[in-house]
C-alpha positions as CSV (number, residue, x, y, z in Angstrom):
1,M,-17.7,-11.1,-23.5
2,S,-18.0,-7.9,-25.5
3,R,-16.2,-4.8,-24.3
4,C,-19.6,-3.1,-23.7
5,G,-20.7,-6.0,-21.6
6,A,-17.4,-6.0,-19.7
7,Q,-17.9,-2.3,-18.8
8,G,-21.4,-3.0,-17.6
9,G,-20.1,-5.7,-15.2
10,R,-17.4,-3.3,-14.0
11,R,-20.0,-0.6,-13.1
12,G,-21.9,-3.1,-11.1
13,R,-18.8,-4.3,-9.3
14,R,-17.7,-0.8,-8.7
15,A,-21.0,0.0,-7.0
16,R,-20.4,-2.9,-4.6
17,L,-16.7,-2.1,-3.8
18,L,-16.0,1.6,-3.9
19,H,-16.3,3.7,-0.8
20,R,-16.8,0.7,1.5
21,P,-16.2,1.6,5.1
22,V,-12.5,1.7,6.1
23,G,-11.4,-1.5,7.6
24,R,-14.2,-3.7,6.1
25,Q,-12.9,-6.8,4.3
26,G,-13.5,-6.6,0.6
27,D,-14.9,-9.2,-1.8
28,F,-11.3,-9.8,-3.0
29,R,-9.7,-10.1,0.4
30,R,-7.3,-13.0,0.9
31,A,-6.1,-14.1,4.3
32,A,-2.4,-13.8,5.1
33,D,-2.7,-17.0,7.1
34,P,-0.4,-19.9,6.3
35,A,-3.1,-22.2,7.6
36,R,-4.8,-21.7,4.3
37,R,-1.7,-22.6,2.4
38,T,0.4,-25.7,2.3
39,E,2.9,-25.6,5.1
40,G,6.4,-24.5,3.9
41,R,5.3,-23.1,0.6
42,S,5.8,-19.5,-0.5
43,L,3.0,-16.8,-0.4
44,A,2.7,-17.4,-4.2
45,G,2.0,-21.1,-3.7
46,G,5.2,-22.1,-5.5
47,P,8.2,-24.0,-4.2
48,P,9.2,-23.8,-0.5
49,A,10.5,-20.4,0.4
50,A,13.5,-19.5,2.6
51,A,12.8,-18.8,6.2
52,S,11.0,-15.6,6.7
53,C,13.1,-12.6,7.6
54,G,12.4,-11.7,11.2
55,A,10.6,-15.0,12.0
56,S,11.5,-16.5,15.4
57,G,9.7,-18.1,18.3
58,G,6.0,-17.3,18.1
59,E,6.4,-15.2,14.9
60,A,5.4,-15.7,11.3
61,G,6.9,-18.6,9.5
62,E,7.1,-21.0,12.5
63,P,4.8,-24.1,12.8
64,G,2.3,-23.9,15.7
65,R,2.2,-20.1,15.8
66,K,-1.2,-18.3,16.1
67,P,-3.0,-17.8,12.8
68,V,-2.4,-14.4,11.2
69,K,-5.6,-12.4,10.8
70,P,-7.0,-11.6,7.4
71,I,-5.3,-8.6,5.9
72,R,-6.1,-6.5,2.8
73,L,-3.6,-6.4,-0.1
74,G,-3.1,-3.3,-2.3
75,V,-1.1,-4.0,-5.4
76,N,1.1,-1.1,-6.6
77,I,1.4,-1.1,-10.4
78,D,4.0,1.7,-10.8
79,H,6.8,-0.4,-12.3
80,V,4.6,-1.9,-15.0
81,A,4.5,1.7,-16.2
82,T,8.3,1.9,-15.7
83,L,8.7,-1.0,-18.2
84,R,6.3,0.5,-20.7
85,N,8.0,3.9,-20.6
86,A,11.5,2.4,-21.0
87,R,10.4,0.6,-24.1
88,G,8.0,3.2,-25.5
89,G,4.6,2.5,-26.8
90,A,1.5,1.3,-24.9
91,H,2.7,-2.0,-23.4
92,P,2.9,-3.4,-20.9
93,D,-0.3,-1.6,-19.9
94,P,-0.6,-0.7,-16.1
95,V,-4.3,-0.8,-16.3
96,R,-4.3,-4.3,-17.7
97,A,-1.9,-5.2,-14.9
98,A,-4.5,-3.8,-12.4
99,E,-7.1,-6.0,-14.0
100,L,-4.9,-9.1,-13.6
101,A,-4.2,-8.1,-10.0
102,M,-8.0,-7.8,-9.4
103,S,-8.6,-11.2,-10.9
104,A,-5.9,-12.7,-8.7
105,G,-7.6,-11.4,-5.5
106,A,-6.2,-7.9,-4.9
107,D,-8.3,-5.7,-2.6
108,G,-7.1,-2.4,-4.1
109,I,-4.8,-0.8,-6.6
110,T,-2.1,1.7,-5.7
111,A,-0.4,4.1,-8.2
112,H,2.0,7.0,-7.6
113,L,1.7,9.9,-10.0
114,R,5.0,11.6,-9.6
115,E,5.8,15.2,-10.5
116,D,8.3,13.9,-13.1
117,R,5.9,11.3,-14.5
118,R,8.6,8.7,-14.6
119,H,6.2,5.8,-14.5
120,I,2.5,6.5,-14.0
121,R,1.0,9.2,-16.2
122,D,-2.1,11.3,-15.8
123,D,-4.1,9.2,-18.3
124,D,-3.2,6.1,-16.4
125,M,-4.8,7.4,-13.2
126,R,-8.0,8.4,-15.0
127,R,-8.3,5.0,-16.7
128,L,-7.6,3.2,-13.4
129,K,-10.4,5.2,-11.8
130,D,-12.8,4.7,-14.7
131,E,-12.0,1.1,-15.6
132,I,-11.0,-0.8,-12.5
133,P,-13.8,-1.4,-9.9
134,L,-11.5,-1.7,-7.0
135,P,-10.6,1.1,-4.6
136,L,-7.8,3.3,-6.1
137,N,-5.1,4.5,-3.8
138,F,-3.6,7.6,-5.4
139,E,-0.1,8.3,-4.1
140,M,1.1,11.9,-4.5
141,A,3.3,14.6,-3.2
142,A,1.7,17.5,-1.4
143,T,1.8,20.0,-4.3
144,A,-0.9,22.2,-5.8
145,E,-0.7,20.4,-9.1
146,M,-1.3,17.0,-7.6
147,L,-4.1,18.3,-5.4
148,R,-5.8,19.7,-8.5
149,I,-5.5,16.3,-10.3
150,A,-6.6,14.3,-7.3
151,T,-9.7,16.4,-6.7
152,E,-10.6,16.1,-10.4
153,I,-10.1,12.3,-10.5
154,R,-11.6,11.7,-7.0
155,P,-10.0,8.4,-6.1
156,H,-11.2,6.3,-3.2
157,A,-8.0,7.1,-1.3
158,V,-5.0,9.5,-1.4
159,C,-1.7,8.7,0.3
160,L,0.6,11.7,0.7
161,V,4.2,10.7,0.2
162,P,7.6,12.5,0.1
163,E,9.2,13.0,-3.2
164,K,12.6,13.9,-4.5
165,R,13.5,14.0,-8.2
166,E,16.9,12.4,-7.7
167,E,15.6,9.3,-5.9
168,R,15.0,6.0,-7.6
169,T,12.2,5.2,-5.3
170,T,10.7,6.6,-2.1
171,E,13.5,6.7,0.4
172,G,11.6,7.4,3.7
173,G,8.5,8.8,5.3
174,L,7.0,12.2,5.3
175,D,8.1,14.7,7.9
176,A,4.5,15.2,9.2
177,A,5.7,16.8,12.4
178,G,7.7,19.4,10.5
179,N,5.0,20.2,8.0
180,R,1.9,19.9,10.1
181,A,0.2,23.1,9.0
182,M,0.6,22.4,5.2
183,L,-0.4,18.8,5.5
184,T,-3.4,19.7,7.5
185,D,-4.6,21.9,4.7
186,Y,-4.0,19.2,2.1
187,A,-5.7,16.6,4.1
188,A,-8.8,18.8,4.6
189,A,-9.0,19.6,0.9
190,L,-8.7,15.9,-0.1
191,K,-11.3,14.8,2.5
192,A,-13.6,17.4,1.1
193,A,-13.2,15.8,-2.3
194,G,-14.3,12.5,-0.8
195,A,-10.9,10.8,-0.5
196,R,-9.7,8.7,2.5
197,V,-6.4,10.4,3.4
198,S,-3.3,8.6,4.6
199,L,0.2,9.7,5.3
200,F,3.2,7.6,4.5
201,I,5.5,7.9,7.5
202,D,8.3,6.2,9.4
203,P,7.2,4.3,12.6
204,D,8.4,7.3,14.7
205,P,6.0,8.3,17.6
206,K,6.5,11.9,16.8
207,Q,5.4,11.4,13.2
208,I,2.5,9.2,14.2
209,E,1.2,11.7,16.7
210,A,1.5,14.5,14.1
211,A,-0.5,12.4,11.6
212,A,-3.3,12.1,14.2
213,A,-3.2,15.9,14.8
214,I,-3.3,16.6,11.0
215,G,-6.6,14.7,10.8
216,A,-5.5,11.8,8.5
217,P,-7.6,8.7,9.4
218,V,-4.9,6.4,8.1
219,I,-1.1,6.0,8.2
220,E,1.0,3.8,6.0
221,I,4.2,2.7,7.8
222,H,7.3,2.9,5.7
223,T,8.9,-0.6,5.9
224,G,11.8,0.1,3.6
225,T,14.3,0.3,6.5
226,Y,13.1,-3.1,7.7
227,Q,13.6,-4.5,4.2
228,Q,17.2,-3.1,4.2
229,A,17.8,-4.8,7.5
230,C,16.6,-8.1,6.1
231,D,18.9,-7.7,3.2
232,S,21.8,-7.1,5.6
233,T,21.0,-10.4,7.4
234,T,22.0,-8.8,10.7
235,N,19.6,-10.4,13.2
236,A,19.8,-7.7,15.8
237,R,19.0,-5.0,13.3
238,I,16.1,-7.0,11.8
239,K,14.6,-7.4,15.3
240,N,15.0,-3.8,16.1
241,E,13.4,-2.6,12.9
242,L,10.5,-5.0,13.3
243,Q,9.9,-3.9,16.8
244,L,9.8,-0.3,15.7
245,I,7.1,-1.2,13.2
246,R,5.2,-3.1,15.9
247,D,5.4,-0.2,18.4
248,G,4.5,2.3,15.8
249,A,1.4,0.3,14.7
250,A,0.3,-0.1,18.3
251,R,0.7,3.6,19.0
252,A,-1.2,4.6,15.9
253,S,-4.0,2.2,16.7
254,S,-4.2,3.6,20.2
255,L,-4.8,7.1,18.6
256,G,-7.6,5.7,16.5
257,L,-5.7,5.5,13.2
258,E,-6.1,2.7,10.7
259,V,-2.6,1.3,10.0
260,H,-1.2,0.2,6.6
261,A,2.3,-0.8,5.8
262,G,4.4,-1.0,2.6
263,H,7.7,-0.5,0.8
264,G,10.2,-3.2,0.0
265,L,8.0,-6.1,1.2
266,N,8.5,-9.5,-0.5
267,F,7.9,-13.2,0.1
268,H,10.7,-13.5,2.5
269,N,10.1,-10.6,4.8
270,V,6.3,-10.0,4.7
271,Q,5.0,-12.5,7.2
272,P,6.3,-10.9,10.4
273,V,4.8,-7.6,9.3
274,A,1.5,-9.2,8.3
275,A,1.4,-10.8,11.7
276,I,1.2,-7.4,13.5
277,T,-2.4,-7.3,14.8
278,E,-2.9,-3.6,14.2
279,I,-2.0,-3.6,10.5
280,D,-5.0,-3.8,8.3
281,E,-3.5,-3.5,4.8
282,L,-0.2,-4.1,3.0
283,N,0.8,-2.4,-0.2
284,I,3.2,-4.3,-2.4
285,G,4.3,-3.6,-5.9
286,H,7.8,-4.0,-7.4
287,F,8.3,-7.5,-6.0
288,L,5.0,-8.8,-7.3
């Protein structure tokens, strides 16, 4: 197909996909239900995976459990850009990675434009919006510069995240409760620009209630602490962190919020999180 013809197809697909109602299953949705996969195989369809972290009686990974509901998958492409920047030049191209994710069944693309531009760059975000006909989830810190860029690009969604220059990756959730007034202003400005706003927070009732008060229709639960618990292989800690996520998702849903989750999820720890009824979307990047 010519590039011109490919762009025409993208425009048509964008018209069908962008700005769909929050919670509606997209054309590229895949069910996180092992009943649709060979029993005992990994999420990628490869060799049998190790037992799922957190899986126990009645939970993900055990034969005879209740099927997991369909769930949306957002693919984070930040670390494709990390590899490109480490080597120099234009490859690997994060926009091409987004195209491959779309072809493989992703429901959306997530990219984090950090203040230090350590991976995704401004032009990457513009190209993702212009060339990829899937909803774009623009992760950003609550700064005047990022607000200006987001309102210019006008992505489908914006997720406000904490950011520290010295961190290798996001280390925790926003302090929504401690920054309620500021985040309320940012959320209002982003919604006025047509973006669905979410807050990346820990599964803490205080933070969840603050998110609802701020007016963000969506939260994304930080699952990094759960991932660390899985890596520690301490069963009591794993169960505790998983229960915090369950309780947080239930509380958010009771307040009318849509619930997403992400950070540190992989083949071995994702199923118990995907099994949580209130969670509608997972965002996974580095492991993929």
